[in-house]
LOSE-49536 format. One record per residue (C-alpha): x, z, y. Coordinates in steps of 0.25 Angstrom, whole numbers, padded with zeros to 4 digits, always signed. Example, Ala and Ser with C-alpha at 12.3 -4.5 7.8 and 13.67 -1.06 7.14 Angstrom:
+0049+0031-0018/+0055+0029-0004/
% end
This chain:
+0000+0000+0000/+0004-0001+0015/+0006+0013+0017/+0014+0015+0004/+0023+0003+0009/+0026+0009+0022/+0029+0023+0016/+0039+0016+0007/+0046+0009+0018/+0047+0022+0026/+0053+0029+0015/+0063+0018+0012/+0067+0019+0027/+0067+0035+0027/+0074+0037+0013/+0085+0026+0012/+0095+0026+0002/+0098+0041+0003/+0084+0046-0002/+0085+0060-0008/+0076+0065-0019/+0067+0072-0010/+0065+0060-0002/+0062+0052-0014/+0051+0063-0018/+0045+0062-0004/+0045+0046-0005/+0037+0047-0018/+0027+0057-0012/+0025+0047+0000/+0023+0035-0009/+0013+0043-0018/+0005+0047-0006/+0005+0033+0000/-0009+0030-0006/-0015+0042+0001/-0008+0039+0014/-0013+0024+0013/-0028+0028+0011/-0035+0024+0024/-0047+0030+0030/-0055+0017+0034/-0065+0016+0045/-0077+0015+0035/-0072+0029+0029/-0072+0034+0044/-0086+0029+0046/-0091+0035+0033/-0084+0048+0036/-0091+0049+0050/-0105+0046+0045/-0104+0056+0035/-0098+0068+0043/-0101+0065+0058/-0110+0076+0063/-0118+0066+0071/-0124+0060+0058/-0128+0074+0054/-0134+0077+0068/-0143+0064+0067/-0146+0067+0053/-0151+0081+0057/-0159+0075+0068/-0166+0066+0058/-0169+0078+0048/-0175+0086+0060/-0183+0074+0064/-0189+0073+0050/-0192+0088+0050/-0201+0085+0063/-0208+0074+0055/-0211+0084+0044/-0216+0094+0054/-0226+0083+0059/-0230+0079+0045/-0233+0094+0042/-0244+0094+0053/-0252+0085+0044/-0253+0096+0033/-0262+0108+0033/-0257+0119+0042/-0259+0133+0036/-0258+0145+0046/-0260+0160+0043/-0264+0170+0054/-0264+0185+0053/-0265+0196+0063/-0266+0211+0062/-0267+0222+0073/-0276+0231+0081/-0288+0224+0088/-0300+0228+0095/-0312+0221+0102/-0323+0226+0112/-0337+0220+0112/-0349+0225+0119/-0360+0230+0109/-0371+0221+0106/-0386+0223+0108/-0397+0222+0098/-0407+0226+0108/-0407+0228+0123/-0404+0243+0122/-0397+0243+0108/-0382+0240+0108/-0374+0238+0095/-0359+0241+0096/-0350+0229+0091/-0343+0232+0078/-0328+0236+0080/-0328+0235+0095/-0319+0244+0102/-0309+0250+0093/-0295+0245+0089/-0293+0241+0074/-0282+0234+0066/-0287+0220+0062/-0281+0209+0054/-0284+0194+0053/-0278+0184+0044/-0281+0169+0043/-0276+0156+0036/-0278+0143+0043/-0277+0129+0037/-0277+0117+0046/-0276+0103+0042/-0275+0092+0053/-0286+0081+0050/-0285+0072+0062/-0277+0072+0075/-0278+0058+0080/-0266+0054+0071/-0257+0061+0080/-0250+0068+0068/-0248+0055+0060/-0242+0048+0072/-0233+0060+0074/-0228+0059+0059/-0225+0045+0061/-0218+0048+0074/-0209+0058+0068/-0207+0049+0056/-0201+0039+0066/-0193+0049+0073/-0187+0053+0059/-0184+0038+0057/-0177+0037+0071/-0169+0049+0067/-0165+0043+0054/-0161+0030+0061/-0152+0039+0071/-0145+0045+0059/-0141+0031+0055/-0138+0028+0069/-0129+0040+0071/-0122+0037+0058/-0118+0023+0062/-0114+0027+0076/-0105+0038+0071/-0099+0028+0061/-0097+0018+0073/-0090+0029+0080/-0081+0032+0068/-0078+0017+0067/-0074+0017+0082/-0066+0029+0081/-0059+0024+0069/-0056+0010+0075/-0051+0017+0088/-0041+0026+0080/-0035+0015+0073/-0035+0006+0085/-0028+0016+0094/-0018+0019+0083/-0014+0005+0083/-0014+0005+0098/-0005+0017+0098/+0004+0010+0089/+0004-0002+0098/+0007+0007+0110/+0019+0013+0103/+0024-0001+0100/+0022-0005+0114/+0029+0007+0119/+0041+0004+0110/+0041-0010+0115/+0042-0006+0129/+0052+0004+0126/+0060-0007+0120/+0059-0015+0132/+0062-0004+0141/+0075-0001+0133/+0079-0015+0135/+0076-0016+0150/+0083-0002+0151/+0095-0008+0144/+0095-0020+0153/+0094-0012+0165/+0106-0003+0161/+0114-0016+0160/+0109-0022+0173/+0101-0033+0167/+0087-0027+0171/+0082-0021+0184/+0076-0008+0187/+0062-0014+0188/+0063-0020+0174/+0067-0006+0169/+0055+0001+0176/+0045-0010+0172/+0049-0008+0158/+0048+0007+0159/+0034+0006+0165/+0030-0002+0154/+0035+0008+0144/+0027+0019+0151/+0015+0010+0151/+0016+0008+0136/+0017+0023+0134/+0005+0026+0142/-0003+0015+0134/+0002+0022+0121/-0003+0036+0126/-0016+0030+0130/-0018+0024+0116/-0014+0037+0110/-0024+0045+0118/-0035+0034+0113/-0030+0036+0099/-0032+0051+0100/-0046+0049+0106/-0050+0039+0095/-0045+0050+0084/-0054+0060+0091/-0066+0051+0090/-0063+0048+0076/-0062+0063+0072/-0075+0066+0080/-0083+0054+0073/-0076+0054+0059/-0072+0069+0058/-0058+0066+0052/-0045+0063+0057/-0041+0049+0059/-0031+0047+0047/-0028+0035+0039/-0036+0025+0048/-0033+0010+0048/-0038-0001+0057/-0051-0007+0051/-0054-0021+0050/-0067-0029+0053/-0078-0026+0044/-0084-0036+0033/-0098-0041+0031/-0102-0040+0045/-0114-0048+0051/-0112-0063+0053/-0119-0064+0066/-0124-0056+0078/-0138-0059+0074/-0137-0053+0061/-0131-0040+0067/-0143-0040+0077/-0153-0041+0066/-0146-0030+0058/-0146-0021+0070/-0161-0023+0072/-0164-0019+0058/-0154-0008+0055/-0149-0002+0068/-0152+0012+0068/-0153+0014+0083/-0164+0003+0083/-0171+0010+0071/-0171+0023+0078/-0176+0017+0090/-0187+0010+0083/-0191+0023+0076/-0192+0030+0090/-0202+0019+0094/-0210+0022+0082/-0210+0037+0085/-0214+0034+0099/-0225+0025+0095/-0231+0036+0085/-0230+0046+0096/-0239+0038+0105/-0249+0035+0094/-0249+0050+0091/-0255+0053+0105/-0268+0047+0100/-0271+0060+0094/-0271+0067+0107/-0284+0061+0111/-0291+0063+0098/-0297+0076+0091/-0289+0084+0081/-0296+0088+0068/-0291+0099+0059/-0296+0105+0046/-0295+0120+0047/-0297+0131+0037/-0296+0146+0040/-0297+0159+0033/-0297+0172+0041/-0297+0187+0036/-0301+0198+0046/-0298+0212+0043/-0305+0221+0054/-0302+0210+0064/-0311+0205+0075/-0322+0201+0074/-0323+0207+0060/-0321+0222+0063/-0328+0235+0059/-0331+0248+0067/-0320+0259+0067/-0320+0268+0054/-0326+0257+0046/-0319+0248+0036/-0312+0236+0042/-0320+0223+0041/-0313+0211+0034/-0318+0196+0035/-0313+0183+0030/-0316+0170+0038/-0315+0156+0032/-0317+0142+0039/-0314+0128+0037/-0316+0119+0049/-0313+0105+0055/-0306+0108+0068/-0306+0098+0080/-0298+0099+0092/-0297+0089+0103/-0290+0089+0117/-0300+0082+0126/-0292+0084+0139/-0277+0089+0141/-0275+0085+0155/-0269+0071+0151/-0258+0076+0142/-0261+0068+0130/-0262+0055+0139/-0249+0057+0145/-0243+0061+0131/-0248+0047+0126/-0242+0040+0138/-0228+0047+0136/-0228+0043+0121/-0231+0029+0126/-0219+0029+0135/-0211+0035+0124/-0214+0023+0115/-0210+0014+0126/-0197+0021+0128/-0194+0021+0113/-0197+0006+0113/-0188+0003+0124/-0177+0011+0118/-0178+0004+0105/-0177-0010+0112/-0165-0004+0120/-0158+0001+0108/-0160-0013+0101/-0153-0019+0113/-0142-0009+0112/-0140-0012+0097/-0140-0027+0099/-0129-0025+0110/-0120-0017+0101/-0121-0028+0091/-0118-0038+0101/-0106-0031+0106/-0101-0028+0092/-0103-0042+0088/-0095-0047+0100/-0084-0037+0097/-0083-0043+0083/-0083-0057+0087/-0076-0058+0101/-0066-0048+0098/-0061-0056+0086/-0058-0067+0095/-0050-0058+0104/-0042-0052+0092/-0038-0067+0089/-0033-0069+0103/-0026-0056+0104/-0019-0058+0091/-0014-0072+0096/-0010-0065+0109/-0002-0054+0102/+0006-0065+0094/+0009-0072+0108/+0013-0059+0114/+0023-0056+0103/+0029-0069+0105/+0029-0067+0120/+0036-0054+0119/+0047-0059+0110/+0049-0071+0119/+0049-0062+0132/+0059-0053+0126/+0069-0064+0123/+0067-0070+0137/+0068-0057+0144/+0082-0054+0137/+0086-0068+0142/+0081-0065+0156/+0070-0076+0156/+0059-0065+0156/+0056-0053+0165/+0054-0039+0160/+0039-0040+0165/+0036-0052+0156/+0041-0045+0144/+0034-0032+0147/+0021-0039+0150/+0022-0047+0137/+0024-0034+0129/+0012-0028+0136/+0004-0040+0133/+0007-0038+0119/+0003-0024+0119/-0010-0026+0126/-0014-0037+0116/-0010-0028+0104/-0019-0017+0110/-0030-0027+0112/-0029-0033+0098/-0030-0019+0092/-0042-0015+0100/-0049-0029+0097/-0047-0027+0082/-0053-0013+0084/-0065-0018+0092/-0068-0028+0081/-0068-0018+0070/-0077-0008+0078/-0086-0019+0081/-0090-0021+0066/-0094-0007+0065/-0101-0007+0079/-0109-0020+0074/-0113-0013+0061/-0117+0000+0068/-0126-0009+0078/-0132-0016+0066/-0135-0002+0059/-0128-0006+0047/-0115+0002+0048/-0118+0013+0038/-0122+0002+0028/-0109-0006+0030/-0101+0006+0027/-0109+0009+0015/-0110+0023+0019/-0122+0031+0015/-0132+0033+0027/-0136+0047+0031/-0148+0052+0023/-0155+0055+0036/-0154+0041+0041/-0166+0037+0032/-0180+0035+0038/-0192+0043+0034/-0199+0039+0021/-0213+0035+0023/-0224+0035+0013/-0235+0025+0010/-0243+0029+0022/-0231+0027+0032/-0229+0042+0034/-0217+0050+0030/-0218+0058+0017/-0220+0073+0018/-0209+0082+0015/-0210+0097+0012/-0203+0106+0021/-0190+0113+0016/-0188+0126+0024/-0175+0129+0030/-0169+0143+0029/-0156+0141+0036/-0149+0131+0045/-0143+0119+0038/-0129+0117+0035/-0122+0107+0044/-0115+0096+0038/-0104+0091+0047/-0093+0101+0052/-0084+0100+0064/-0070+0095+0063/-0061+0105+0057/-0051+0106+0069/-0041+0118+0070/-0045+0127+0081/-0037+0138+0087/-0043+0152+0084/-0048+0159+0096/-0039+0168+0104/-0040+0183+0099/-0041+0188+0114/-0045+0181+0126/-0034+0175+0135/-0032+0182+0148/-0030+0175+0161/-0019+0184+0166/-0015+0198+0166/-0026+0201+0176/-0037+0198+0166/-0043+0211+0159/-0042+0211+0144/-0055+0211+0137/-0060+0225+0133/-0064+0228+0119/-0079+0231+0118/-0087+0238+0107/-0101+0234+0103/-0106+0246+0109/-0100+0243+0123/-0109+0230+0124/-0120+0240+0127/-0113+0250+0136/-0118+0243+0149/-0103+0240+0153/-0105+0226+0158/-0091+0225+0163/-0085+0229+0150/-0094+0220+0142/-0091+0207+0151/-0076+0210+0150/-0076+0211+0135/-0084+0199+0133/-0076+0190+0142/-0069+0178+0136/-0060+0169+0143/-0067+0155+0145/-0064+0142+0151/-0063+0147+0165/-0051+0156+0161/-0044+0145+0154/-0045+0136+0166/-0041+0147+0175/-0028+0148+0167/-0025+0134+0168/-0030+0130+0182/-0023+0140+0191/-0022+0135+0205/-0014+0143+0216/-0011+0155+0208/-0015+0162+0195/-0030+0164+0192/-0032+0177+0185/-0044+0184+0180/-0047+0197+0187/-0045+0210+0179/-0059+0215+0180/-0064+0201+0175/-0076+0202+0184/-0088+0193+0181/-0097+0186+0191/-0106+0198+0190/-0095+0209+0192/-0099+0212+0206/-0114+0213+0209/-0111+0213+0224/-0107+0199+0225/-0114+0186+0220/-0108+0182+0206/-0104+0168+0212/-0094+0175+0221/-0086+0182+0210/-0076+0176+0202/-0068+0180+0190/-0055+0174+0194/-0047+0176+0207/-0033+0173+0211/-0022+0183+0209/-0019+0192+0221/-0006+0189+0228/
% end
């Protein structure tokens, strides 16, 4: 393999003819380990790793499951509702006596004294008709679940696309850093030659300073490439969750669409962003239709069983046994909001405009998807022409540099011509590397815009990306609830980054700062606010800045560590915890 051959060449140079036995053992170890070193982490491996471990996918999946729980709540409103009511406690009522004759009063039984009464009832209620509001609400929630499922797929593909971009950026900037180092070496070589000629009197000081300026410019470009490389590595770690090791420059993908129209047709069918937007339109449509029930009566079938034990109105006189009573009823209950101040009409208007909003958003996202496909297709096709031109330019630049070097030595070319040729070669090399990266990333960008990136990678899609299953009546199947006793265990964990342990004691600004006072638990209730505030004080960002942004003189924390409320005689905004050291 390539890595094995490189290691053999390095060992041959390093060992030579005087290799000792220990060196031979090390050489054998390196050659044995070369297949492991040669194992590459491809861009598709990085994409699969990101899709399986990135918390963004888990976030979207949890949202989909939560939305499905809302659907199940709505479905439950169509089932019988059972409620138990119970009450117990002292009660009394006062009622004037009745008259059986003009002058003959009969006292009301149980009126006046306090008594302990209890009442228990069981109520069963079944919705019969509500103007189809509940049915449309179920369909609306179903559309919301489908939209959330499409967004799980959308988030997965976007994270995979971010991983592809991060991967390509890392390998691209690794090449650019290598080109930058070679560019610095070439300019150092030119500077050494000019310096030698200057020392011999064959070059002027202007040529020397000009070559020195180009060397520093090459070093500045190299530093910028290194900074960009570290930024790309940071993004790779964020998206993929691994260190960028054993990466290789990927090539263009195979089996891509043959035309732009084919890509657009696939996007219209499979793009998850468009699918989610269409589900939002369906949800808004059912939300509008659900307002029909606001103008219709609602009918319920209600059964009630109530037990009274010495409770109003079934009570007894003091000193007599308590009265018990059972009451049973089964009724059809109707309720109809005839007038509510125009709330229902405005609610219907709102839902109509929400439908218009969702429709316009769907149309806008369609155009956005088409734009993404157009840009990706242009990057794949036009950039290929640019790569061909840059490749030819590099060949010409190499010949130009070789010719200019000979002519410069003969005095037929100026130094600036040679430096410009070298700079032109470097710029063309950078442009060629970036153009090749653009072509590779454009393939993944095109697949993501089409909505087929997961399928192309042959990666299993997230389980929560599936839409809701419907029965023969077009409604989702009912699912029995599962009661949750504890919070779920989260899947993805933060990156394992070594963190320095916290300091055992807070850092003091200077000798003038008062050391924290140890405080017992009982002291927290002693009423000494000064002691409590002093013991609970922890250095924060303001102290850290005060240590590093000292102007004019050292800024110290006063020994009393007074707070904004230390002196009640002054407004708190006039006090400060910091003051300059007295001279």
